[in-house]
N, C-alpha and C positions, 0 to 999 in steps of 0.2 A: 834565188832564194829569198834575198833580204827584200829586193823589190815585192816578190808576193808577199811578205809579211807585212811590209808598209802599206801594201794596197788593203791587204785585209783588214789591219787596225782602221785606216780611212774610212773604209764602209761601214765598221762597225759605229764608229763617232757620228757618221754622216746620219746612219740609220737612228740613233740616239737622239742625236738634235730633231730630227723630224718629229719623234714620238714626243718630245717635250720632255720637261724634267719629270722625275718620279714622283709619284703623289705622295706628301707629307704623310707620317704616320700619325695617325688621329689621337688627340690627348685624351688622357683621362678626364672623364666628367669630375669635377670637383666637390666634396663634401667638406662643409663647415659644421665644427661640432662647438657649440656654446652652452655654459650651465656650470654646474658646480661640482661636488668632489666627484659623486656619483656620474656624471657625463667625463670626467677626468681619468676616471679608473683606478681611484683610492681602495686599498684594499686587495687588488690584483697581483701587487709588487711591480718590478721591472720598471722605476720610476727614473724618470729626469725632471730635472728641475728649471723651467725655462721662464724670465722674467717673474720669478718668485712664485711660480705655479707649479706644484708637484702634479705629474700626469704618468698616466702607465702607457705602457705600449700594449697592454693586453685590454684596455677598454672595450667596452663594447663598439663605440664609433671606430675606433683602430681596426677591431675585430671583421666590423662588416664590410670597412672599405678594402682590406685586403681578400676577403672572398670576393670582392665583385669589381676587383681592379679597377679601384677608383682612388683620388688623391684625396688625404685627410690634410684639412687645415684645423689646428685643434686650439681655440681660444679659450677654452675651459680654464675653471680654476677653482679649487677647493674655497671651499667657506663663501664662496658668490651668493647673491642673495639678487633677487630683482634689479635693482639699482645697478648693481656691477654686470649683470647680463644684458641690460639696455645696453652698457656701454660694449660690451662685447659684441652684441648685433650690429652696432654702428659702425664696427671693423669687419662686417662679413664682405667677403671678397664679390664684386660686380658679376665675375663669372662661374659663382657659384651655382651648382646644379641642385643640391639640396642642403638644408640648413636643418642640422640637427640640435631640438634644443631642451635641455634637461635642468628645471630650478623649480622652487618652489617649497622644499625641504626644508632650508635654513631659513626661510620667513615664517613657514610654521613651526619653527623651533625644534627640530626632532631632537638636536642635543640638550636641550635645556627641559625638553620631556624625561627623555633619558636621565640625567642627574635628578630630576622632581623624583621621578619614580621608582628609580633604582639605587638611591644613595638610600645607605642606613639612617634610620629616623625620621624618613622624609614624610611631609604630611600633607602636602598640596599637589600629589600626582593629577587628581581630577581636574584641579582649580588650574591647573596647567594646561591639560588638555583642552578645558573647555575655554581658555584664553586663544589658544590655536585656532580652534573651531569659529572663533568670533573673526578671525582675520583672514580667512577664506577669501571673501568676497574680494577685497582688496589683491589678494594673488591673481586671483582671474583677471582682475584688470591690469595688473601689472604684466601678465602675460599677454595677453591681448597687444599690450603696447610692444612686446618684444617682437612679436610677430609683422606688427605693421613696419616697426624700423627694420626688421632683417627683410621684409620685403621690398622696402624703397631702395635698400642698399643692392640688391641682387632680384629685379623685378621677374626675371625667368626662374628662380628657384623654386623647389618646393619645401615648406616649411612643416617639419615634424616636430611635435612636443609628445616628450615619453612622460609616463606614467612612473609610479616608484615600485618597487618588490615589496611584497609584505614580510616585514619583518618578524611579527607574529602570526601563527596562525590561528585555528579554533580554540576558544575559551577552552573547551577540556583538555585538549593537548598542551596547552599551555600550562594549565595547573599542575598536569601530571609532570610536567617537565621540570628543569631546575630553577627556571622562571616563577614557577607556583610559589618559591619562597621568599620571593621579593615582591610582586605584583596579587594582587587578591582578582576575584572574577569582574567585579565593576572595573577595575583601573585596565585589564585586559581587554574588555567589552569597548572599553572608552577610546583605546589607543587605535584597535582593529575599526572603530566607526572613524575616527578621525583620519586615517590613512584612506579609506575607503572614499571619503567626502572629498581628501585632497585629490585624488584621482580624478574624482567626477569632476572637481572643479577644472583641471588640467584639460581632460576631454572636451567640456561643454567650451572653453577656451579656443580649443581646437574647431569644433564646430561653429563658433560665431565670427571665425576670421578666415575660412576655408582652407586652414591648416588640416594636417592629418594628426593623428592621436596614434601612439603607440605602446602598448602595458607591456611589462615584463612577461614570458611564458610561465605557465602554471607550474613547469616543475622547478622554476625556483622558488615559488609559495610553498612548493611541498618541502623545501630544505629551510624552513623560516627558522629562526633561532630557538622554537621552540620544538623542532625534529631531534632526532639523534643523531642526524648527519646534516648539521646545517652549511649553508653555504653564505654564511657571513662571519666576519673576523667579529672575535671576541677578545676581551683582554687575557683570556687565557691561551689563546690560540694565535696570537699574532700581536703585533705592534700595536702600544696602546692609540696611536695616533690615527689607526686604521678600523678601530673598533666600530661595529655597528653600518659596515661596509660591505657589500658584495666581496664573494672569492673571486679568482679569475674562471673556476666552473660557471659562476652564474653570469659573469661579464659574457664568456664565450655563450653561454645559451640567449642569451639578449643580442649578442653579435648576429647569431643566426637568423633571429626574428627581423632584425633591421635588415640586415642583407638582402630575405624577402623582399623586404618593402622596397629597397632601393633596385632592384631588378624588375620594378613592375613600371 
């Protein structure tokens, strides 16, 4: 009986040796996220702080990679502007399959516009918006440099530039909302125009560098700060340092859009 068992085991080992080693399990494609607080998922909660950068496990990059069985390397950092994201791009892994890029909002001065336009007794809202619009060409140039740097780091990677969700909806809806007590119609229209032009600048940079462009889904825009059910954090609804950032619901909607792009 023992001899029969030994003989059977030997036969199994011989067959396995003849067939060769089992094929290794395919590694998950690598997605690298670089950018500012909107890439880092500020506003969604569930944060960790690594290298001084506060990132959320509920960011749209994290959501999209979970949906598509990919591995995320997150280099994003709240407050980042184009020079910092250029440094992030220089750290992109050579084996990256996709690089997600979100930057431009801090360079356009979103936070300073919010202060200038929403603070009591402010008088320079339209001037501040005009200054930001004048800086858009430089943002476009910086985005092209980021794409070039990321492409040099990972020549086989697809680079994806992301636009920004609309903080405000139409002027009429905003005037009827609580924001109507802070902004007049000219200011609302100026802010809407700035954001549209920023997104157009990002899309143009993508076209000029063979990168891809992805915008936030319209469902997020329908839940702007002017809606009755905003998907953005306000000083009254969450942590002050998360203000004017998307909520987890908004990031999940964007995550679904980015997941669809990753599958293609």
